[in-house]
N, C-alpha and C positions, 0 to 999 in steps of 0.2 A: 732212648735206644735200649733195646733189650740186652744186647751184648755187654753194655757198660754197667749193668746192674751189679755185677760181682766185683768190679774194681772201684776202689775208693778214689777220691780226688787226688791224693798224693801219688798213687800208682799211675793214674792217667797223666799227671804232670811229669812224672819221671819219663814215661814213654814219649811224651811230647818234646821234652828236652832232648831226648836221644834222636829225634827226627831232625833236629836243627843242625846246621853246620856252624862251626866255630872257627873264627880267624885268630891265629896266634896262640902261643902258649899261655895257659892260665885262664883263657876266656871261659872255657867250660866250667872249670872249678869255681870261678867267680860267680857264674850263673847259678851253679848248684847252691852256693852259700847264700847268695842274695835272693834268689827266686824261691828256693825250696827250704831255706833255713836248715840245711843239713851239712854235715861235714862230708867232704868227698868220700872218705872211707865208708861212712854209713850209707851214702848214696849208692855206691857200687855194691854194697852188701844187699840192699833192697833191690837194685836192678838185677843182680844175679838170681835172686829168689824169683823175681818176676818172670825171668826167662823160662823158668820151669813151671809156670802157672798157666793152665789152660785158658783162664779168663783173659790173661794178657794176650795170648795168641789169638783169641777170638776178637779182641778189641783192635789189635794192630798187627796182623800177621806179617806184613812186610818188614816192619821194624824188628819184631821179635825174631823172625827167621834170620834176618841179616845179623843180628847180634849173637844169635846162637852159633852161626857159622864162624864168626870172629872168635868167639869163646872156644869153640871146638878146635879151631886152627891153632890158637895159643896153647891149648892143652897138649895138642899133638907135638908141638915144638919142644915141650919139656921132656 
């Protein structure tokens, strides 16, 4: 797929994890540690950078735009 050439496997995995729903507290953090071998803090740093990456938007526009809206809403609350 042409659009995925710019994103590495880790970046695609982060976006895939964001598409999933998680039941209960801690389930997402556990998946981050077990599946991606990242600390949640590092995961969210990478995710935040991905939201500003045009390659991520091209790969998964629905997820990236949804997460951008959430991020913008949280910033507006501060």
